[in-house]
N, C-alpha and C positions, 0 to 999 in steps of 0.2 A: 471692301478695298481692294485694289486690283493686286497689291503687291503680297497682303495676308492672303489670297488665293494661289497665287504664283509661289510663296514661301512653304503652303500645305503641299503644293505638287512637289516641290524641290526636297523637303523634307519628310513628308508621307508618300509617296509614290503617285503615279497615274490615277490610279483606283479611285483614292481617297480625294483627289482634287477633284474628278470626276462627280463623287459623290457631292460634295460642298457649289460644286458649278449648278449642278440641278435642282440643289436647295433653294440656291439664288436665282436661279430660273421659276422656278415654282411659283407663278401669278398669286397662287395662296399665302403664303408666306408674308408677302408686301415686304419686300428686298430690293433694293437699287444697288447696282455696281457702279461704285466709285472709281472713276479710272486716275487715280491720283499720279501715276507714271507721266501721264498726256495732258497734266494739269500744270500749267506753266506756274503760279506760284506756290502749288503743292509738291513740286520734282525735285527731288534732291539727286545729284551727280555722287556717284560713286567713287570715291575714294582709291588711289594706290595702293596694291596692298590689303585692300580690306575686304574682310571678307564676307559673304554673301550673308550668312545669319545675321551678322553686325549691320550690313548696311539695309535689310530688308526691317529694322528693326526701325532703326533711323527714320526709314521711311514713310511709315506709318507714324510713328509719331508727330515728324514734321507736319504729315499730311492732317495728324491730328489737331495741330495747334492752327492750321487754316481752317479748319472745319468749324473751330471755334472764334475763331475771330470771323468769320465766313457769319456768326450769329450776333456780332459786335456783342460777345461775351454772353448772351444771356442765357444761355445754354451750357452747363458743363460738360467735358468729356471726359469718359472712361478708356483707359487702355488697358487691355488686360495682355500681359504677359508672365513667364512663367521663368525671365533672364532676371535672378536678382543683381548684377549689375546695371541693367539697364533701370530696373526699381530705383538702384540708389542715385543711379545717375541722372536720370529724366523725372523722378518723381515730385521734384520741387521745383524745378527746371521754369513751368511758365503755370502761374496760378487759373486755375478752370480746367487746366487739362490733369486728370491725375492718372499715374501710371502706378498701376496694383497688379497683385498676385491672383492666379485664379479664387485660391480658396480667400482670403482679402475680398474678393468680389463677392462670393458666394455669401461670407460671414455678415456683412454690413447691407446687401441688396437683398437677398433670398434668404432671412433666417430661421424662417417658416419651412424652406422647401426643403424636405426632410428627405426623399427621394433622391434629389440631388445630389444631398450631402454624403448620403451613403453609397450612392454610383463613385464620387468622384474621391473618398476615401477606398472604394476598392481599385479603383486605376492606380493611385495613388501607392497601394502596398503592394500590387502587381507590378510596378514597374521599380519599387525595391528589393522583390524578393527575384526580379529578372537580374538585374547588379547584382545582387549578392550570389547569384547562383554563377554568373558567369567569372566574380571573382575566386568561386570556391571549386570551381569545376575545370582543370586543366584538360583532362580528359575527354574525348568525341563519342557520342552516341552515334553522330550520324556524319558522314562526308559532307565538305563544305560544297553548297553550291556554286557552278560555274556561274562567273557573272555575267551579266547582262547582255555585254555586248560581243563575247564568246557567244553566249548563246547563239543570240541571231545570224552571226557568223555560219555557227556550225549547222543551224538548220539550214541556211542559203546552200552550205556547200555539201548538202544532204547526211551528214554525220550522225545529227539529231532528228529526231520527228518528233513534229508537234502534236498534240492530243489534247483529251479531256482525259481526266481520272474520274472512272466510275469505279466503285470498291463493290463488291460480292457483299450485300448484307449476310446473307449467309454464312458469309466464312472472311466474316472483315478481317482477323487476323492474318489472312492466307492470300487471299486471291484481290489482286484487283488490275481493271481494263485499261487501256488507254483508246479512246476511241479517235483516229486521225483525223490531222486537219490540215489543210494546204495543199499547196499543188506538188511541192518538192516529195512527198509520201509517195507518189505514182512512181516516182523514179524506181522506188525501192521493192516496185513488183509486190506489195504488201497487201492482201485481199482481206486479211481479216484484223480484227484487234490486235495489241501489243500486249501481254500475259505480264503482270508485276508480280513477281512472289514473294511474298512475307513482307512487314514492316521496313525492315532494313532496306529492303530494294525502292520503297518508296522516297524515300528520304526525306518525309518531312511534308510530304503533300495530301492533301485534303479533297475528299470527295467532289469531286466539282471543279477543283483547278487545272486550271490551264498550263500545262508539265512538257517540257523535252526531257525527252526520251533516248538513250541510248543501246541501242540490240545490245545483247551477250552472244557469245559465239554460238551458232548452230548446234553444237554438240551438247549447248547447257541449256537449250529450249527444252520446255516442259508443256504440258496438256492441262485441260480445264479438269477440276474432281469428277468425278461422275458417282459419286457417293450423296447422298439425304444429307441435310443435318440444317438442325432447326436456325442456330446462330453459333457466334462466334467465339461461345463460353462452352461448348460442346467439346467433350476430348476428340482428337484426332483417331481415329481408328486404325487399327495396325492393319496390314494388307491392304491400303487405301487404293483404290482403281484408277488411273486418269487416263482422259481420252487422247487423242494423236498429240503430240508435240505440235505447237504454234509459234509463231513470233512471240521470244519471251527478252525484256529488258529490264532498266534500272534507271529512275528519276534522277536526270541530273542537273537541271534545275526547274523554277515554277517560274512560268511568263506571267499569270496573272491568279493571285489567290482569289477564292469567291467565297474567302468568310463569311458569316452570317449570324446572326442571333440562332444560339442553339439551347434547347429546351433540354435539362439538366436533372439529377436526381441527387440528393445526400447520401451519403450511405448510411446506414443505420446504426444507431447506438452500437450496435452489437461487433458491427464489422469495422466502424471508427480506430482508428490506432494512432498513436502517438508518432511522430518519424522525426526522428532526432531533437534537435531542441527547439524546433519553431512546431508546436501542437497546431497553427493556425492552418496549416499546408492541408489541405484539401483537397484530393483526388474525386472530380464529380463525375458519372458514367450519365454521357448524353446518352438521350431517350433514341436517338438515329444509329442503328448498328454499326451504320459506315464510318461514324466519326470517333476518333481517338478518344478516351479521357484526357477532361482536362484541369488543370493544378490549378485551383484558387486558392487567394489568402482571404478568410472571414474570419469574423468573432461570432457570427450568428448559424453555423452550422448546425450545433444541436438542436437549436429554433427551426430549422429549415430542415430536418430530417425528413417530414411527411411531407413536402411540398415540391410541386413541379416548379422550378426558377428558370430564365433565361442566365445564361451569361454570354460572353464574350470573348473572344481567343485575341491576347495582342502582340505573341509572338511564339514561336517556334525555335529556340537555338539548336544550334548542332550540337553544343554539349546536354542538353538535356533529354529526358525519355519521352517526355512528355509533354506538349503547348501548357503554356502560362497564359492564364485568362484573368479576367474580372468578374465582380458579381453584379446583375442589371436590376434584375426587381423580380416578384414573385407573380406567378401566373396563379396556381391553385393547388386545392390537396389533392394528393396522391387517388386514382380512383373517383375522385366528384366529375361529375358528368362536364361542368362547365369548364372546368379546371383540364380535363383533356381534351375538349374541342377547343380549346385557345391555343392550347399544346400544338394540334395541327395546322391551328393558322398559324402558328409561329414557323412551327416546321417547314412552312410551304414559303414562308415570306408573305404573305396574306395581312394587309393592315387596313380595318376598314373600319373607320369611326363613323359616325352619323354624321347625314349632310349637313355644312355649317349652313347660318347665317344665310352669310352672303350668298352662296349659292342656291337656298330658298328662296332668296327675294327676288330673284332672277324667274321664278314659275310665276304662270297665271296665276291670278286669284279667281279662286273656284269657290262657291258658294251657294248653297239652296235656293236663296235669292235671286240669285244672278249666277243662273247656270252660262257655263262654255258654250258659246257659237261658233259657227261658220261666219266670218266677216265680210261685208262686200265688195272689199278690196281683195279678198285670196278667191270669192268667185269669181271676179273678170278674170285673176290669172289662170285657172284651176278647168280641165275639163270636170263638170260639174255629171257624174254616172247614178246619182240616188234615185231618177225616174226610169234611168232605160236598162238597166244592168240588175240579175238578181245577183248578188254580192254575199257569200254565206262564208263562215270560216270552223273549220275542223278539228277541232284540239284536244286533251286531257282533261278530263273532268276535275273542275276544280279551278281552271288556269285563268289566270287573272290576265297576262301579257301578251296578249292576242298579237302577233308580231303579223299575221299575215290571213288573209282570206282570196276565195277565187271566184272565177264566175266565168260560164260559159252559156254560148247562147248564139242562136243560126241569124248569119247577117241574111240582108234582103237577094244576094246572087247563091243564095242555097251553101254557101263555105259555111265555116264554124267559126267563131272567136274567143279564145280564151286567156282568160284575165287572172293575172297575178298581182292581187295589190296591195302592197307593203305600208306601216305604218311609216309617215313619214317625219317623224325624230328629228331630224334636221329643221323643221321648220321653229320646234321649238329649244333647241340648244343651238345655241349662235356658236361657231368659230371660234377658239380662244374665247371663250365666255368661262365662268367660274364653275360651271358644269359639265363645260365641254372639256376643262384640264383637269375635272375631278373622274369624268367617265374614260379617259384617255388614261391616266394612273390606273385605274382599277381594271382597266382592260376587257371585263366580260363578270357577267354576274355569277356567284360564288354558289352553288348551290349542294347544301350538306343532308346528308338523311334527316334532321328534325329542323333546319331552316334554310333560308338563304339570305344571302348580300346582297341587293341591287345594285346594277352599274349606275342606274338612271334612280332619282327622289320618286313616291310613291305615285303621287300625284301624275307624273309622266306614264309611268311603266305602264301602270293598272286602271289610269283612267283617259288623260288626256291622248296617249300615243297610242293605248289602247283598244284595238278592232271591234268594243262590243257590238250586242246588238241593236240593233234599232235605233243606234245615235249615228250624228253625222261624225264625220272624223278626214283628216285629210291623210292622202296616202299618196305612195310614187307608184303607178301602175305598168305595167308591162305587161302589150296586149298583141298577141297572134292571129294572124289572120288563117287557117287551116285547109286545108282541102276537105271538102266534104264528107270522102269518103278513103282517101289514101293517108288524111290527117298530116299531110306534106306540108310545111310553112312555107306561105305565100309571100308573107309580110310581118315585119315587127316595127314596132313604135313606144315610144315612151313617152313617159307624161306625168305630170303631178296632177293628184284626180280628186275628188268631192267623191268618196262613199258612203252608204247606210248601209250595215251588213244586216241582212232580211234576217239570218239564222245563225244561231252560236250555238252549231254542234258539237256533241263528243263522239270520240271515235267508235264508240259500242252502238249509239245510236245512229250515226252516218252507216254502221256497216249492218246493222241489223235492216236499214233501209234496203241497202245494196241487194243482200241476199231475201229480198220481199216478203220481209214480217210485217203484216200490218200493225201487230200492236205497236212497233216500234215511233207511229206517230204520236200515241200517246204520253211519249218522253220529250215532246219539242214543245217547250214553252208558248214560242211565238203560234204555236197554233189553237192551242186550247180554247181560247177567249172568239175565235170565227166561229159563223153558221157553217152548216154540214154543207151548204155548196160551195163557198169561199174556200173551206176547209180543203174539200177533197181537191179542187182547181190548185190550190196554191200545192198541195203537196202530191199533186200528180208533176209540177213544173221544176219541184224538190229531188222527184225523184228520178226525171227524166234529167238533172242536170249530174247529178251525182252519180247516175249510168255512164251517162256519155263523158265525164270528165273519167271516169275509171278506164273508160275503152281508148281514150286516147292517152293516158298513162301507161297501158299496157300496151299501146304503139310506140310510144316512147321508149320505156324498159327496153323491148325486144329490140330495139335499131340500137343502144347501146350495149347491148348483150352480144350484138353482133359483131362488136367491136372491141369485145374483152372485157365488159365490165363484170366486176365480181360481185358476186353473192356472199357475204362474208356472214361470218358468223361469233358475237358474244355474247355472255352473260352480262342480265340487267334483271338484279333484283332490287324492288323497292320497300324501303323498311318502313311498314305501318304502324304508326304511334299510336296511344289511346290518349287521352286528354290531359292526364298526366302526361305526356310523352315519354310514358314507357314502354318499350318496343311490345307491338300486339302480333306480329306474323312477319314474315318474309314471303314476301309474293312475287314471284318471277311472272314477268311480263310476256303476255301472252300475243302474239302475231295477228294482224290484223290486213284484209288485202287494203283497204283503207288506208292504213300507215304509207304501203307502198305507194299509196294512189299522190297522195300529199307530197310526201320526199318526190317523185318521181316531179310532181309540179315546180318544186323549187329548186333542184337542180335544174330542171329548164330554164327557170328565169335567172339563177345566179351564172349560166353556160353565154348565154346571151348577153346579160350585161357584161360579161367581163370579157367579150371581143368587141361590146361598144368601147368602152372604158379604155380599151389597150388600144383601139385604131385612133382615138382622140388625144389621147396620151402616150405612146409607146415608152417615155422614157422614166414616166414615173404613174403607171397605174399598180393597185394593188391588187394582186391576184392568189391566187393560192393552188402550188404543187402539191402533190403526191409522188416523189421520185418513186425507181422499182428497188423492190428490195435487194440484197445483197443474196446470192443465190444459195452461200454458206448457210442463211439462216433458215431454208428450207428443208434442211439434211433429215430433222427429226421429224419432220410432215411427210416428205418420202419414204424413211424408216417406215414408219408407224402404217404408210396407206399399203406398204409391201407386204407388212405381216396380214393384212385382208386380201391379199392378190392384186390388189389397183396399183396401176401406175401414176404416178405424178410428173406430169410437164411442165418445168417453172419457167421455159425460156421465153417467156410472155405472157400477158396478161390472158388473153385469149386462148394462151394453152393449158393454164392456170384455170381459167374458168369453166374450160371444156370439163379435164379433166374432172376437177372435183365433181362435176356433173352427173361423172361417167362412176364416181367412186360409192355407189348407195348399196347399202346391205338390204333387204327387203323385210329380213327379221329383225333386225336392231337399227331405230333410225336415228338413232346417238351415235353412231358408227360417224355417218357425213358430218352431223353436227358439230363430232370434235374435231375432224380434219376439217374442216370450215376454220374451226376458230384457232388450229394452228396455224391454219396457213394467214386468219389474222394478226396471231402474236409476231409473225415473221416479217410484217410489215413494217418501213417505215414511218415514219409520223408526216403527217400534210401538214405543211405550213405555210404562213403568209412571205410573200416575198414582193420587192420591187421589181419593175419589167425592165427597169434601168440597170439593175447590179447580175441583170440574168438572162444568158443565149437563150433566143424562141425554143429550142429544141428542147429547152430544158421545162419548159412552162408545163407539161403534161401534169395530168393527173392519171395518176397508173390506175387506182381504184374503178375510178367512177367514166375509165377509156377516152377524156376529153382530153381534148388537146388545149381549152382553154377555161380556167374554173374560176369563182371568186365566192366572197358569202357578201351578199344582199338582203338576203330573205329576214333577218331576224337583227335589227338595229336596236331595239328594245333591252337584246343582252348582250351584243356584240359590237365592242368598240371599232372592228373591222368595216362593218356594216356601215356605220355612220360614214368613215371614210368614204366607202363605197359609193355612198349616197351620194356625198357631195364631187366625185367624180364624176358622174353620171349625170346631174345637174348642170355641172361646167359643162357638158358634152354635148349636153341636147339645149342649151340656153338659146335662146334667138341671137342674143348678141355676142358676140365672140368673144368677150373677156369677162362676160357676165358669170360670178363665183369663182373666178378663177383666181383670184388674188387670195386666197384663204386655202390653196391646194399646195400639201408638202410638194419641193421637190425632190430628187432621187435619193440622196443623201440622208435626208431627214426622215422618209419614209421607210428606208433600211433599216434606222434606226428604231424608227416605231414598228416596224414588223418584228425585228428582233425583241421590243419591250413584249406586245401583242403577245409571242411565240412562249415567252417565257411565262406569263402571266396564264396563258391557256393551260399549260402543262402543270402548273402549280393548282387552277383548279382542277383538272381531272385528278391529280393525285390525291388533293382534298377532301373531294367526294366521295372515292376509292376507300382511304382510311377511316371516314366517318361512318360509311355503309359497314367496315369490318368491326369500329368500334361496337356498332349498335348491334352484329351479328354477335357478338362476344355476349355482350350483354343481354341479348335474348336467352344464350344458352349457360350464361355464368347460374342463372337462378332455380338449373332444372338439373336435377339427380342424373347424370348419364347412363347409371346401372339400374334405375327404373320408368324412367321419362323416356315415353316410346315416343317424344318428338326428338329425343337426340338418337335413333337409329333410323338411318336410311340407305337408300340402295344406292350404290358407288358404280363407278367405270374408270376403269385400268385405263391410263392415255397414256403411260411412258414409264418404262424401266429403268431402274440404276441399281447399282450395284448392293444395297443394302435395304432396298425398299421398291414403292411404284410412288407414283402420283395419282389422286384418284378425284375424279371428278362426280358433285354432287348433285344432282339435278333438280332435285326436290328443293335444294335452298340455293340454288347455284355456288357452291363453294366448290373452290378448288384446293388440294392440301396433299402432304405427306403423307403416307402409311406405312410403316418402318416392318421390315419384316426380319429386321436383328436389333432386337434393341442393344443397352448402355451396357447389359453385362453380360453381351453376345450369345443371348439364348433367342432361336429362332422361334417364327412362328409353326407352332401344328396344329394339323384341322382334325378332331374324333371322327367317329364311326358317325355322332349324330350331325358332324358339319360345324361345329361348333371351335372355336380355334383357343389356344392356350401356349406359351411360352415355353422349350423344352432345348435341352444342348442339342445342339447338331450344325450345318455351314449351309451355304447358300451359293448358287450357282447361276449365271444371269448369262442371257444372250442379248441380241438388240429388241426381238419380240418377245422374249419369257422369261421368268425368273423360279426358279423351283428350290426348296427352303426341304431341304433332307434334316431331317431330326433323326438322332441315334436312335431311339424306338419310335417306332410307329410309321405311318407310310408317310412319303414325300406329298409337298403341296405342290403343286404347278399354277404359276398366275399369267396368262397371257394379255396380252393388248387389246384391251374392248372387253375383257372377260367383265361382270357383272359381280359383284361380290355385296357384303352388307358389312358399311361400319356403323361406329359407335363417334357421335359427335361429342367433343368436351374441352372444356378450354383451359390453356394453360396462362397463369395469371404470372403478371412479372411486376417487379416492384420500380424495374428503372426503363422499361421498355413498356412499347402499346401489348393488352393481352392476344395471344393467337389463338386460333380453331386446330385441336389437332383429331385425327381420324386413325382411329385403330382398326383393322380389320377383325371384324368377330364371326364370321364365316363368309365361307369362300364362295357360298352359293348366292344368287341374289336372293334382297329381300322380299319378306313371305307375300309380296304383291304384286311384285316388277314383273312376275309369268303374267301374271293376268294381265294387266297395264300392258306390255306391249303384245300381247295376241290382242287387245283389243284396239291397240294403235294401226295393227298390221293391216285390221279391218275396217276400219273406217276412214274415212279420207280427211284430208288437212280441211277440206273445207269445210266441210261436216262436223269437223272436231270444233272449229272455230266458232260455227253455228252453236253448236250444244254449249259451251262454254259461255260464251257470250250471254246465251238465255239462261243459263242456272246461274251465272253469277246476278242478271237482274234479278230474277226470283228470288236470291238468296238476298239480297240487296233488300228488297221490298218486305221482304220477311222480317227483314230486322230492325227495319224502321218502323212496324206497326208495333214489335214485340217491344222495343227498346226504344223509349223517348231518354234522350239525355240532354242536360246543359253543355255545351260544349263553350271552351273558355277562348276568347280572342286570338290569341296567338293558334290556339290547334287547327281553329275556322281558315287560318291562313295559310297554315304549313302541312296539313292532312293531308294525305295521298288518296286515302279515298275517301267515301263518304258512310260505309259501312264500318262497324265497331271491329268486325273481324272478318277475315278468309278464312281461317284454318282448317274449319273442317268442315268446307267446300274443297279445298285442296285436298284434303284427306281420302275424300269420295274421290276425284278426279285426278292426282297425283298424275295418270299417266299424259295429262296436257301442260303439265311442267316441262315434256320433254320439248313442245315448239318455241321455245324464248324466241320472243324479235332477235334479228341482229341488233346488238348495240350498235352506238355513234362508229364508225371506224374511222374517225376522224377526215371525214370529209368534209 
């Protein structure tokens, strides 16, 4: 009802109103908004001096009576309110219209809904506690927030600065930063974030809140802490060193709260203590270090001690040290895999339930007796490429959701035709259908270490939309005519097509074909049943296509490189599970040239589609921008490079790319990889945007060096690509208005882009956290003192006041290694290079740290030094487990010198060929020696066909140094 929604906005604020409005608008909820104030018979004028709340209650009741009469009294109407006066006054006024309290409603209509009753009791108790606290506490713990009207005026006058609060998870009690927002901030010449020191200056703001900040005088400005710290529970070390002073401020008001569901843990029985007269008040500790402890009231504290539970914050008054909240539901036991996975999902606000019956009813019926096939109507509408083009896909092993396929052929005039063919998802997912609305809400497929949550039902993602081999599929194709020698683009066209992929290749097989390995043909199932002559002919065609495709991709890449495209570095480690979903190995992904070939073709398609949709829809096209990074973020990169004698120029993407290309240490390939990794860390995130809300000069994609870019090539797993497909099809439609009625306007598209960007960040965080969870599980079962798996080579890549940050290539782990422990002892190396703790002191400069024990020789660690580290796991009852690194020797791990020598003597291509062949041989041997029944779930989600690659990586650990660049957010 219209008045009920407006009452929510009036009493609870715009954020709650927007939540309610979105729920009502969601077609999956089957809700209809009744605009009672615009209906003559249900409208009730407001009386003079009548309060807003009273008038809204009477209006809702009046509309309820009209609704009852509208149905001729055949259906009773229930109005729920907690206003006791209204219940007494209106409860018996009209027969058939019942006015009751929410508790009465639950007790009489939903008596068996236990969870709802518990949630209501928790909320009610929280309200009572808040009222009681406000009466008892006269003193204030925090200053009152500035009223909203004054905040808005202060921001306009530039007295206050608006931004988003980001709490440092390693020092949650000490440090937070406000990332600036709005145009007014430019006037203050602020080029960095604003430091907020301590919880008092934070003034009840919670991580993620949009806040207004007032700067303190420059004489009170402070700097970031330069010391390592595991979390906020660690005591502050004496003589702590800070970096250069930076703008410092205090929060004066909260513009928009970012409160959500929080996963918390109750104190153990030993930690629980009675607080005053009410022993039911419990301080629970959130899983996220950045969130303060929350006070809730519950009678179930003892029963829930061993569980992760969800709570919500209700309020945080100025008289209270902690926020007040209420219990929602139980997730699972602490340490249990399913409970920990659910924790990750809740903490990232990921809610993915099975697809509904309404959504599945929209799917085409596919049964073995009646398989799906191309319809005659679609054959007339589309260009048929099945007999004219050699189409093939190249994907990871076990990939089911094949979004893209490629083709290349020689035209009669001697030029080449390059084709990128993308699954036509929009044919099966109609705009504003139930499936479309669900895909829009999910925005992306969520990939975790041991599972995935698809954006689309499996009948589409793994079957009808997937461009599988030897079956007919609908596609949206981009085709270019290229000059036969220079590969310059002569012409481009876009069309809906019908394709039949001839080969479904995996990366390693395609790379082997590219390298001329004749044995690779035996791995291609489509060639196995052919006679020798036909097989030879087909293989020659495929070899030519892959080779020519690689040549074209090299040309495209070289052209982007000349414009400043960056080759960034990331760490991508795949978690390999056994059939019982126990972690079997951590496998760094190996780089292959064919990876870059496919990537360049996809980048080319995305670029040309971006140009096309922008030309047709200059004010409502969905593009992707990568803003230039802020220069201060490059300071650590420049310092580290200078320690090796390299100079990094960050004034433009071209200057940065050239500098990184020159920063190569022939004796240690890890130096360049770590520098590129630091450059990646300094980058801004690429984001989607609507072209109507951004000037054209800001469209640039910094990392790819392209003036316009979008995402078109993965519509099975990204909703942004579905929007782009609809824009492209509307732009290329023969009728001017065809398909345009379902396009978003600029304002709607801008809001959708914010949602998709938010969901993409959540997906990245969830994937990272799940990988870290399994990494901890892998090392948790191993004895760090005896297990050789727990000892590895590490490289120092950052110096802090009390330790160093170390990268472990073998497992792709980055972590802190302390040179001074909590007892104040420092690391000392003995004659045999083994380390132990002794009294002493530390001295630190930008490129080295010296540990000087009172007895013994000093230990000096420089940037990029190799050390031996022991890997262990620090368990936590309240938070996620974490990996700990301890330096056990100041010399490289026992085999690292041999690895470096080998890697310097063998070229990158040779190493790639070697690892490809060795992996294939190892997997064949494992398949022959070990036959094991694999359950359905493992078959779907496994990372590789082999049972384990650990012994292989032990023999060729040097190859772990060749990690392929992770997705840079392009």
